[in-house]
DOLOLUM-156077 format. One record per residue (C-alpha): residue number from 1; x negated, y negated, z negated; residue in one letter. Coordinates in nm, 2 decimals, padded with zeros to 4 digits. Each point is the difference from the previous one (the first is absolute). Layout:
BEGIN
<pt NUM, <X, Y, Z>, "A">
...
REM end
This chain:
BEGIN
<pt 1, <-05.59, -10.92, -07.38>, "M">
<pt 2, <-00.29, -00.15, -00.17>, "K">
<pt 3, <-00.36, 00.14, 00.09>, "K">
<pt 4, <-00.33, -00.06, -00.16>, "G">
<pt 5, <-00.17, -00.33, -00.01>, "S">
<pt 6, <-00.33, 00.15, 00.18>, "G">
<pt 7, <-00.01, -00.02, 00.37>, "L">
<pt 8, <00.32, -00.15, 00.03>, "K">
<pt 9, <-00.13, -00.38, 00.10>, "G">
<pt 10, <-00.33, 00.11, 00.15>, "F">
<pt 11, <00.16, 00.25, 00.21>, "V">
<pt 12, <00.29, -00.25, 00.13>, "L">
<pt 13, <-00.31, -00.25, 00.12>, "A">
<pt 14, <-00.19, 00.24, 00.13>, "L">
<pt 15, <-00.07, -00.18, 00.29>, "T">
<pt 16, <-00.17, -00.25, -00.18>, "A">
<pt 17, <-00.40, 00.03, -00.11>, "S">
<pt 18, <-00.09, 00.30, -00.19>, "L">
<pt 19, <-00.01, -00.01, -00.37>, "V">
<pt 20, <-00.26, 00.17, -00.17>, "L">
<pt 21, <00.00, 00.09, -00.34>, "A">
<pt 22, <-00.35, -00.07, -00.19>, "G">
<pt 23, <-00.17, 00.34, -00.07>, "C">
<pt 24, <-00.14, 00.08, -00.36>, "G">
<pt 25, <-00.12, 00.26, -00.10>, "S">
<pt 26, <00.10, 00.40, 00.12>, "N">
<pt 27, <00.34, 00.20, -00.14>, "N">
<pt 28, <-00.05, 00.32, 00.03>, "N">
<pt 29, <-00.09, 00.16, 00.35>, "E">
<pt 30, <00.37, 00.16, 00.02>, "A">
<pt 31, <00.13, -00.41, -00.04>, "G">
<pt 32, <00.23, 00.09, -00.29>, "S">
<pt 33, <00.08, -00.28, -00.26>, "S">
<pt 34, <00.26, -00.11, -00.21>, "T">
<pt 35, <00.37, 00.01, 00.06>, "S">
<pt 36, <00.12, -00.36, 00.14>, "S">
<pt 37, <00.29, -00.13, -00.21>, "S">
<pt 38, <00.18, -00.11, 00.31>, "A">
<pt 39, <00.32, 00.13, 00.07>, "P">
<pt 40, <00.01, 00.23, 00.30>, "A">
<pt 41, <00.27, 00.04, 00.21>, "S">
<pt 42, <00.24, 00.32, 00.00>, "S">
<pt 43, <-00.08, 00.06, 00.36>, "A">
<pt 44, <-00.39, 00.03, -00.13>, "A">
<pt 45, <00.06, 00.21, -00.29>, "A">
<pt 46, <00.20, 00.31, 00.20>, "S">
<pt 47, <-00.34, 00.02, 00.19>, "S">
<pt 48, <-00.17, 00.33, -00.16>, "P">
<pt 49, <-00.29, -00.17, 00.00>, "A">
<pt 50, <00.06, -00.31, -00.25>, "A">
<pt 51, <00.09, 00.09, -00.29>, "S">
<pt 52, <-00.01, -00.22, -00.33>, "G">
<pt 53, <-00.23, -00.31, 00.09>, "G">
<pt 54, <-00.21, 00.16, 00.27>, "T">
<pt 55, <00.02, 00.14, 00.36>, "V">
<pt 56, <-00.27, 00.25, 00.12>, "K">
<pt 57, <-00.16, -00.01, 00.34>, "V">
<pt 58, <-00.22, 00.21, 00.12>, "G">
<pt 59, <-00.39, -00.09, 00.19>, "I">
<pt 60, <-00.13, 00.30, 00.16>, "L">
<pt 61, <-00.33, -00.04, 00.17>, "H">
<pt 62, <-00.35, 00.21, 00.03>, "S">
<pt 63, <-00.18, -00.09, -00.31>, "L">
<pt 64, <-00.26, 00.29, 00.06>, "S">
<pt 65, <-00.17, 00.18, 00.32>, "G">
<pt 66, <-00.09, -00.18, 00.38>, "T">
<pt 67, <00.30, -00.23, -00.06>, "M">
<pt 68, <-00.05, -00.16, -00.31>, "S">
<pt 69, <-00.24, -00.27, 00.12>, "I">
<pt 70, <00.26, -00.19, 00.17>, "S">
<pt 71, <00.32, 00.10, -00.19>, "E">
<pt 72, <-00.11, -00.06, -00.33>, "V">
<pt 73, <-00.03, -00.39, 00.05>, "T">
<pt 74, <00.39, 00.03, 00.09>, "V">
<pt 75, <00.10, 00.19, -00.26>, "K">
<pt 76, <-00.14, -00.34, -00.24>, "N">
<pt 77, <00.18, -00.23, 00.26>, "S">
<pt 78, <00.31, 00.16, -00.06>, "E">
<pt 79, <-00.05, -00.01, -00.41>, "L">
<pt 80, <-00.11, -00.35, 00.00>, "M">
<pt 81, <00.33, -00.11, 00.18>, "A">
<pt 82, <00.20, 00.19, -00.24>, "I">
<pt 83, <-00.13, -00.14, -00.30>, "K">
<pt 84, <00.06, -00.34, 00.14>, "E">
<pt 85, <00.33, 00.14, 00.08>, "I">
<pt 86, <00.04, 00.06, -00.37>, "N">
<pt 87, <-00.15, -00.31, -00.12>, "A">
<pt 88, <00.26, -00.20, 00.22>, "K">
<pt 89, <00.30, 00.23, -00.23>, "G">
<pt 90, <00.00, 00.30, 00.25>, "G">
<pt 91, <00.28, 00.10, 00.21>, "V">
<pt 92, <00.37, -00.03, -00.06>, "L">
<pt 93, <-00.13, -00.03, -00.35>, "G">
<pt 94, <-00.19, 00.30, -00.02>, "K">
<pt 95, <-00.38, 00.05, -00.04>, "Q">
<pt 96, <-00.16, 00.17, 00.27>, "I">
<pt 97, <-00.21, 00.35, -00.11>, "E">
<pt 98, <-00.23, 00.15, 00.22>, "A">
<pt 99, <-00.08, 00.39, 00.06>, "V">
<pt 100, <-00.30, 00.04, 00.11>, "V">
<pt 101, <-00.06, 00.34, 00.24>, "E">
<pt 102, <-00.28, 00.06, 00.16>, "D">
<pt 103, <00.02, 00.15, 00.35>, "G">
<pt 104, <-00.35, 00.13, -00.01>, "A">
<pt 105, <-00.08, -00.05, 00.39>, "S">
<pt 106, <00.21, 00.33, 00.07>, "D">
<pt 107, <00.33, -00.06, 00.22>, "W">
<pt 108, <00.16, 00.30, -00.18>, "P">
<pt 109, <-00.09, -00.12, -00.36>, "T">
<pt 110, <00.21, -00.40, 00.13>, "F">
<pt 111, <00.30, 00.22, 00.07>, "A">
<pt 112, <-00.04, 00.20, -00.31>, "E">
<pt 113, <-00.03, -00.32, -00.24>, "K">
<pt 114, <00.26, -00.19, 00.21>, "A">
<pt 115, <00.26, 00.29, -00.10>, "R">
<pt 116, <-00.13, -00.04, -00.34>, "K">
<pt 117, <00.09, -00.39, -00.06>, "L">
<pt 118, <00.28, 00.04, 00.19>, "L">
<pt 119, <00.18, 00.30, -00.18>, "S">
<pt 120, <-00.15, 00.01, -00.33>, "E">
<pt 121, <-00.14, -00.35, -00.11>, "D">
<pt 122, <00.33, -00.13, 00.17>, "K">
<pt 123, <-00.16, -00.34, 00.19>, "V">
<pt 124, <00.16, -00.24, 00.17>, "A">
<pt 125, <-00.23, -00.05, 00.26>, "T">
<pt 126, <-00.37, 00.12, 00.11>, "V">
<pt 127, <-00.27, -00.22, 00.09>, "F">
<pt 128, <-00.28, 00.22, 00.18>, "G">
<pt 129, <-00.19, 00.19, 00.26>, "G">
<pt 130, <-00.27, -00.11, 00.23>, "W">
<pt 131, <-00.06, 00.26, 00.33>, "T">
<pt 132, <00.29, 00.09, 00.22>, "S">
<pt 133, <-00.05, 00.38, -00.14>, "S">
<pt 134, <00.07, -00.14, -00.31>, "S">
<pt 135, <00.32, -00.19, 00.10>, "R">
<pt 136, <00.12, 00.26, 00.27>, "K">
<pt 137, <-00.01, 00.28, -00.36>, "A">
<pt 138, <00.20, -00.23, -00.22>, "M">
<pt 139, <00.25, -00.07, 00.29>, "L">
<pt 140, <00.18, 00.27, -00.06>, "P">
<pt 141, <00.00, 00.02, -00.36>, "V">
<pt 142, <00.14, -00.38, -00.01>, "F">
<pt 143, <00.31, 00.09, 00.28>, "E">
<pt 144, <00.07, 00.31, -00.20>, "E">
<pt 145, <00.05, -00.17, -00.34>, "L">
<pt 146, <00.10, -00.34, 00.16>, "N">
<pt 147, <-00.33, -00.21, -00.16>, "G">
<pt 148, <-00.14, -00.27, 00.10>, "L">
<pt 149, <-00.38, -00.06, 00.10>, "L">
<pt 150, <-00.14, -00.27, 00.06>, "W">
<pt 151, <-00.36, 00.06, 00.24>, "Y">
<pt 152, <-00.24, -00.25, 00.00>, "P">
<pt 153, <-00.23, 00.07, 00.30>, "V">
<pt 154, <-00.06, -00.04, 00.36>, "Q">
<pt 155, <00.14, 00.28, 00.18>, "Y">
<pt 156, <00.05, 00.12, 00.38>, "E">
<pt 157, <00.36, -00.07, 00.04>, "G">
<pt 158, <00.25, 00.21, 00.15>, "L">
<pt 159, <00.18, 00.06, -00.30>, "E">
<pt 160, <00.28, -00.16, -00.22>, "S">
<pt 161, <00.19, 00.19, -00.34>, "S">
<pt 162, <00.28, -00.14, -00.21>, "P">
<pt 163, <-00.20, 00.12, -00.27>, "N">
<pt 164, <-00.31, -00.20, 00.07>, "I">
<pt 165, <-00.07, -00.41, 00.03>, "F">
<pt 166, <-00.36, -00.04, 00.20>, "Y">
<pt 167, <-00.13, -00.33, -00.15>, "T">
<pt 168, <-00.35, 00.11, 00.18>, "G">
<pt 169, <-00.06, -00.12, 00.36>, "A">
<pt 170, <00.18, 00.26, 00.27>, "T">
<pt 171, <-00.17, 00.02, 00.35>, "T">
<pt 172, <00.13, -00.32, 00.18>, "N">
<pt 173, <-00.17, -00.17, -00.34>, "Q">
<pt 174, <-00.35, 00.14, 00.01>, "Q">
<pt 175, <-00.08, 00.25, 00.31>, "I">
<pt 176, <00.14, -00.17, 00.27>, "I">
<pt 177, <-00.10, -00.33, -00.02>, "P">
<pt 178, <-00.36, 00.07, -00.11>, "S">
<pt 179, <-00.05, 00.23, 00.31>, "V">
<pt 180, <00.12, -00.31, 00.24>, "D">
<pt 181, <-00.24, -00.23, -00.24>, "F">
<pt 182, <-00.32, 00.24, 00.14>, "L">
<pt 183, <00.15, 00.01, 00.34>, "L">
<pt 184, <00.02, -00.38, -00.02>, "E">
<pt 185, <-00.39, 00.00, -00.09>, "K">
<pt 186, <-00.11, 00.23, 00.29>, "G">
<pt 187, <00.01, 00.30, -00.24>, "K">
<pt 188, <00.12, 00.23, 00.27>, "K">
<pt 189, <-00.16, 00.33, -00.08>, "K">
<pt 190, <00.09, 00.16, -00.31>, "V">
<pt 191, <-00.11, 00.28, -00.22>, "F">
<pt 192, <00.30, 00.14, -00.25>, "L">
<pt 193, <-00.13, 00.12, -00.31>, "L">
<pt 194, <00.22, 00.13, -00.28>, "G">
<pt 195, <00.07, 00.23, -00.29>, "S">
<pt 196, <00.20, 00.29, 00.12>, "D">
<pt 197, <00.33, -00.03, -00.14>, "Y">
<pt 198, <00.34, -00.19, 00.09>, "V">
<pt 199, <-00.07, -00.35, 00.03>, "F">
<pt 200, <-00.33, 00.01, 00.21>, "P">
<pt 201, <00.13, 00.23, 00.23>, "R">
<pt 202, <00.32, -00.20, 00.07>, "T">
<pt 203, <-00.11, -00.34, -00.02>, "A">
<pt 204, <-00.33, 00.12, 00.26>, "N">
<pt 205, <00.33, 00.12, 00.24>, "K">
<pt 206, <00.12, -00.33, -00.01>, "I">
<pt 207, <-00.34, -00.18, 00.08>, "I">
<pt 208, <-00.04, 00.25, 00.27>, "K">
<pt 209, <00.35, -00.09, 00.17>, "A">
<pt 210, <-00.07, -00.37, -00.08>, "Q">
<pt 211, <-00.41, -00.02, 00.17>, "L">
<pt 212, <00.11, 00.21, 00.32>, "A">
<pt 213, <00.30, -00.28, 00.05>, "A">
<pt 214, <-00.19, -00.26, -00.02>, "K">
<pt 215, <-00.37, 00.09, 00.16>, "G">
<pt 216, <-00.18, 00.16, -00.32>, "G">
<pt 217, <-00.13, 00.33, -00.02>, "E">
<pt 218, <-00.03, 00.26, -00.21>, "T">
<pt 219, <-00.37, 00.16, -00.01>, "V">
<pt 220, <00.02, 00.24, -00.24>, "A">
<pt 221, <00.26, 00.14, -00.33>, "E">
<pt 222, <-00.12, 00.16, -00.33>, "E">
<pt 223, <00.12, 00.10, -00.29>, "Y">
<pt 224, <-00.18, 00.11, -00.32>, "T">
<pt 225, <00.18, 00.17, -00.31>, "P">
<pt 226, <00.06, -00.23, -00.29>, "L">
<pt 227, <-00.31, -00.05, -00.25>, "G">
<pt 228, <-00.24, 00.08, 00.29>, "H">
<pt 229, <-00.35, -00.12, -00.06>, "T">
<pt 230, <-00.22, 00.10, 00.29>, "D">
<pt 231, <00.04, -00.21, 00.30>, "Y">
<pt 232, <-00.33, 00.09, 00.16>, "T">
<pt 233, <00.17, 00.15, 00.30>, "T">
<pt 234, <00.29, -00.24, 00.04>, "I">
<pt 235, <-00.30, -00.30, 00.02>, "I">
<pt 236, <-00.19, 00.18, 00.31>, "A">
<pt 237, <00.36, 00.03, 00.16>, "K">
<pt 238, <00.05, -00.37, -00.05>, "I">
<pt 239, <-00.34, -00.09, 00.09>, "K">
<pt 240, <00.06, 00.19, 00.35>, "E">
<pt 241, <00.33, -00.09, 00.07>, "A">
<pt 242, <-00.11, -00.37, -00.03>, "K">
<pt 243, <00.33, -00.17, -00.09>, "P">
<pt 244, <00.06, -00.38, -00.05>, "D">
<pt 245, <00.16, 00.09, -00.30>, "V">
<pt 246, <00.10, 00.25, -00.29>, "V">
<pt 247, <00.36, 00.03, -00.10>, "Y">
<pt 248, <-00.05, 00.15, -00.35>, "N">
<pt 249, <00.31, 00.13, -00.19>, "T">
<pt 250, <-00.23, 00.21, -00.25>, "L">
<pt 251, <00.14, -00.03, -00.30>, "N">
<pt 252, <-00.13, 00.09, -00.39>, "G">
<pt 253, <-00.36, 00.00, -00.07>, "D">
<pt 254, <-00.10, 00.20, 00.32>, "S">
<pt 255, <-00.02, -00.41, 00.07>, "N">
<pt 256, <-00.31, -00.04, -00.22>, "V">
<pt 257, <-00.18, 00.30, 00.20>, "A">
<pt 258, <00.09, -00.12, 00.32>, "F">
<pt 259, <-00.09, -00.40, -00.03>, "F">
<pt 260, <-00.31, 00.11, -00.19>, "K">
<pt 261, <-00.16, 00.28, 00.27>, "Q">
<pt 262, <00.10, -00.28, 00.24>, "L">
<pt 263, <-00.21, -00.22, -00.13>, "K">
<pt 264, <-00.28, 00.28, -00.05>, "D">
<pt 265, <00.02, 00.07, 00.37>, "A">
<pt 266, <-00.11, -00.36, 00.08>, "G">
<pt 267, <00.35, -00.10, 00.10>, "I">
<pt 268, <00.13, -00.35, -00.10>, "S">
<pt 269, <00.31, -00.20, 00.06>, "S">
<pt 270, <-00.21, -00.21, 00.23>, "A">
<pt 271, <-00.07, 00.33, 00.20>, "D">
<pt 272, <00.32, 00.16, -00.02>, "L">
<pt 273, <00.31, -00.19, -00.15>, "M">
<pt 274, <00.24, 00.26, -00.17>, "T">
<pt 275, <00.37, -00.13, -00.13>, "I">
<pt 276, <00.17, 00.20, -00.31>, "S">
<pt 277, <00.33, 00.00, -00.10>, "V">
<pt 278, <-00.06, 00.18, -00.31>, "S">
<pt 279, <-00.28, -00.20, -00.16>, "V">
<pt 280, <00.08, -00.27, -00.19>, "A">
<pt 281, <-00.18, -00.20, -00.33>, "E">
<pt 282, <00.00, 00.32, -00.21>, "E">
<pt 283, <-00.16, 00.19, 00.26>, "E">
<pt 284, <-00.21, -00.22, 00.05>, "V">
<pt 285, <-00.14, -00.05, -00.33>, "K">
<pt 286, <-00.02, 00.34, -00.05>, "G">
<pt 287, <-00.17, 00.06, 00.34>, "I">
<pt 288, <-00.30, -00.28, -00.05>, "G">
<pt 289, <00.09, -00.30, 00.22>, "P">
<pt 290, <-00.36, 00.02, 00.14>, "E">
<pt 291, <00.16, 00.28, 00.19>, "Y">
<pt 292, <00.28, -00.18, 00.15>, "L">
<pt 293, <-00.13, -00.34, 00.08>, "T">
<pt 294, <00.17, -00.15, 00.31>, "G">
<pt 295, <00.25, 00.32, 00.09>, "H">
<pt 296, <00.39, -00.11, 00.04>, "L">
<pt 297, <00.30, 00.10, -00.16>, "V">
<pt 298, <00.38, -00.01, 00.02>, "A">
<pt 299, <00.21, -00.07, -00.29>, "W">
<pt 300, <00.29, -00.24, -00.11>, "D">
<pt 301, <-00.19, -00.13, -00.29>, "Y">
<pt 302, <-00.36, -00.08, -00.10>, "Y">
<pt 303, <-00.09, -00.14, -00.32>, "Q">
<pt 304, <-00.09, -00.32, 00.17>, "T">
<pt 305, <00.32, -00.04, 00.13>, "T">
<pt 306, <00.10, -00.37, 00.00>, "D">
<pt 307, <00.32, -00.02, -00.21>, "T">
<pt 308, <00.11, -00.19, -00.35>, "P">
<pt 309, <00.12, 00.36, -00.10>, "E">
<pt 310, <-00.31, 00.19, 00.07>, "N">
<pt 311, <-00.23, -00.26, -00.21>, "K">
<pt 312, <00.19, 00.12, -00.31>, "V">
<pt 313, <00.05, 00.35, 00.09>, "F">
<pt 314, <-00.39, 00.06, 00.03>, "V">
<pt 315, <-00.06, -00.22, -00.29>, "E">
<pt 316, <00.20, 00.23, -00.18>, "N">
<pt 317, <-00.10, 00.28, 00.10>, "F">
<pt 318, <-00.33, -00.07, -00.10>, "K">
<pt 319, <00.10, -00.13, -00.34>, "K">
<pt 320, <00.20, 00.35, -00.01>, "E">
<pt 321, <-00.26, 00.28, 00.10>, "Y">
<pt 322, <-00.36, -00.23, 00.00>, "G">
<pt 323, <-00.16, -00.26, 00.18>, "A">
<pt 324, <-00.18, 00.25, 00.25>, "D">
<pt 325, <00.33, 00.16, 00.10>, "S">
<pt 326, <00.15, -00.05, 00.35>, "V">
<pt 327, <00.29, -00.05, 00.19>, "T">
<pt 328, <00.16, 00.18, 00.33>, "S">
<pt 329, <00.27, 00.08, 00.17>, "D">
<pt 330, <00.14, 00.29, -00.13>, "P">
<pt 331, <00.01, -00.08, -00.35>, "M">
<pt 332, <00.14, -00.37, 00.14>, "E">
<pt 333, <00.26, 00.21, 00.16>, "A">
<pt 334, <00.03, 00.23, -00.30>, "G">
<pt 335, <00.03, -00.30, -00.22>, "Y">
<pt 336, <00.28, -00.19, 00.24>, "V">
<pt 337, <00.17, 00.33, -00.02>, "A">
<pt 338, <00.06, -00.01, -00.39>, "V">
<pt 339, <00.15, -00.38, 00.05>, "Y">
<pt 340, <00.27, 00.13, 00.31>, "L">
<pt 341, <00.10, 00.26, -00.21>, "W">
<pt 342, <00.05, -00.20, -00.32>, "A">
<pt 343, <00.20, -00.27, 00.24>, "A">
<pt 344, <00.19, 00.27, 00.17>, "A">
<pt 345, <00.14, 00.10, -00.38>, "A">
<pt 346, <00.07, -00.32, -00.10>, "E">
<pt 347, <00.17, -00.04, 00.29>, "K">
<pt 348, <00.19, 00.31, 00.01>, "A">
<pt 349, <00.12, -00.04, -00.38>, "G">
<pt 350, <-00.11, 00.35, -00.01>, "S">
<pt 351, <-00.31, 00.26, -00.02>, "F">
<pt 352, <00.19, 00.26, 00.25>, "E">
<pt 353, <-00.16, 00.10, 00.28>, "V">
<pt 354, <00.26, -00.06, 00.27>, "D">
<pt 355, <00.10, -00.38, -00.15>, "K">
<pt 356, <-00.37, -00.08, -00.02>, "V">
<pt 357, <-00.06, 00.11, 00.38>, "R">
<pt 358, <00.32, -00.18, 00.10>, "E">
<pt 359, <-00.13, -00.31, -00.18>, "A">
<pt 360, <-00.34, -00.03, 00.11>, "A">
<pt 361, <00.10, -00.10, 00.38>, "K">
<pt 362, <-00.15, -00.32, 00.10>, "G">
<pt 363, <-00.14, -00.08, -00.35>, "I">
<pt 364, <-00.28, -00.22, 00.07>, "E">
<pt 365, <-00.33, -00.06, -00.21>, "F">
<pt 366, <-00.31, -00.24, -00.02>, "N">
<pt 367, <-00.23, 00.25, -00.05>, "A">
<pt 368, <-00.40, -00.04, -00.05>, "P">
<pt 369, <-00.01, 00.08, 00.37>, "E">
<pt 370, <00.25, -00.29, 00.13>, "G">
<pt 371, <00.37, 00.04, 00.02>, "K">
<pt 372, <00.18, 00.41, 00.07>, "V">
<pt 373, <00.32, 00.07, 00.05>, "T">
<pt 374, <00.17, 00.37, -00.01>, "I">
<pt 375, <00.17, 00.10, 00.30>, "D">
<pt 376, <00.31, 00.13, -00.08>, "G">
<pt 377, <-00.03, 00.24, 00.29>, "E">
<pt 378, <-00.31, 00.18, 00.00>, "N">
<pt 379, <-00.11, -00.08, -00.42>, "Q">
<pt 380, <-00.32, -00.14, 00.12>, "H">
<pt 381, <-00.13, -00.35, -00.04>, "I">
<pt 382, <-00.08, -00.30, 00.25>, "Y">
<pt 383, <-00.33, -00.06, -00.05>, "K">
<pt 384, <-00.31, -00.22, 00.13>, "T">
<pt 385, <-00.24, 00.19, 00.16>, "V">
<pt 386, <-00.40, -00.10, -00.05>, "R">
<pt 387, <-00.29, 00.09, 00.18>, "I">
<pt 388, <-00.35, -00.05, -00.20>, "G">
<pt 389, <-00.34, 00.06, -00.05>, "E">
<pt 390, <-00.20, 00.13, -00.31>, "I">
<pt 391, <-00.30, -00.24, -00.13>, "K">
<pt 392, <-00.28, 00.06, -00.19>, "A">
<pt 393, <00.16, -00.09, -00.30>, "D">
<pt 394, <00.26, 00.30, 00.04>, "G">
<pt 395, <00.32, -00.26, 00.08>, "Q">
<pt 396, <00.18, 00.02, 00.31>, "I">
<pt 397, <00.04, -00.34, 00.18>, "V">
<pt 398, <00.25, -00.01, 00.30>, "E">
<pt 399, <-00.05, -00.03, 00.32>, "L">
<pt 400, <00.35, -00.02, 00.13>, "W">
<pt 401, <00.40, 00.03, -00.10>, "N">
<pt 402, <00.35, 00.05, 00.13>, "S">
<pt 403, <00.05, -00.38, -00.08>, "G">
<pt 404, <00.31, 00.12, -00.24>, "G">
<pt 405, <00.16, 00.35, -00.09>, "P">
<pt 406, <00.08, 00.29, 00.26>, "V">
<pt 407, <00.32, 00.15, -00.03>, "K">
<pt 408, <-00.08, 00.41, -00.05>, "P">
<pt 409, <00.05, 00.21, 00.31>, "D">
<pt 410, <-00.09, 00.35, -00.17>, "P">
<pt 411, <00.13, 00.20, 00.33>, "Y">
<pt 412, <-00.16, -00.25, 00.27>, "L">
<pt 413, <00.31, -00.09, 00.15>, "K">
<pt 414, <-00.11, -00.33, 00.16>, "T">
<pt 415, <-00.27, 00.12, 00.18>, "Y">
<pt 416, <00.04, 00.17, 00.32>, "D">
<pt 417, <-00.32, 00.20, -00.02>, "W">
<pt 418, <00.10, 00.16, -00.30>, "A">
<pt 419, <00.34, 00.17, 00.16>, "K">
<pt 420, <-00.03, 00.38, -00.12>, "G">
<pt 421, <-00.26, -00.03, -00.25>, "L">
<pt 422, <00.23, 00.05, -00.29>, "S">
<pt 423, <00.12, 00.34, 00.18>, "D">
<pt 424, <-00.34, 00.15, 00.02>, "Q">
REM end
């Protein structure tokens, strides 16, 4: 059975260096383009998502509301990946057509839009979400309709679904190594501050267990609603608690208010260190680096990550979206997700969900962050952990890394102190 030319040769050499297509002028936002003349396989043609010379995919992020500060750039990176793949001939000889929807920072809207993309638009797969609340709202829809979601953001773990591929970090690839890093630096008294939803509360449950097992101390734990903007009372509590570090799991534009008010209160990173797991280059740009200089973050990718693939990736992203644009961990994970799906579809010779899922097992890719591999058991990916410091120019400089890709352990099976956490 003959496949289209498209990514076939590229996918067969996934362990080789990532080769990016040059980025020219933008197509329309939906990523539609002219049909490929390359023949498609009959398996690909049998998918409802594929008709004529195109295959539809969904992109579902918050393009409005409190989370748009973080999610718009992820949408942009996914569209750039689609454009690059189309320039190489597409997938199975078909051009990818993106159907873009706005989750509007509202979890029921994410579920509604996911259902539309699968039931009405008949997309082959969806790339989307940021908050765990959005993911958990979409999960039953994907399982009911047997759709496939590629979720690009670090999260609290304790989950796996046959209908989701997780290309952001799970807990043992971000949270746990960052707490170990703090303890090694003598930062034992920890103030936990987060937005009031699934990810911060579950992450902090894990952090508290880790601290208790390793001689640390949780001095306080506070939550505010997403979109919250008055941190006067919280900052007073931080001063009173006298922690060594604030572990920050705020999300969205609440980070703008918190860090500006922290500086207004006369507290700099030299006075009190914070470490954040949802503040990347895009958020630093939105908040203002003058409010964040010297503070720490934990991710698996930075714009400054030193790989040959990343140099090309950053250059192409700036060509596509402007010289002032920045790259970040979630948008890189979204970009990688598109390439991994394309590779799995090529390997499967089909866009059908069950075949793509099976073919995805063990696929390797030299991503901008370094080599990643899909774990066929839990559908997360191996990732290198990095702790970084925010600099005055808004960039993040790596202070520590794990030395290589870390196997994903979403249920923390390899940590004795974490036993029972997934049952709580």
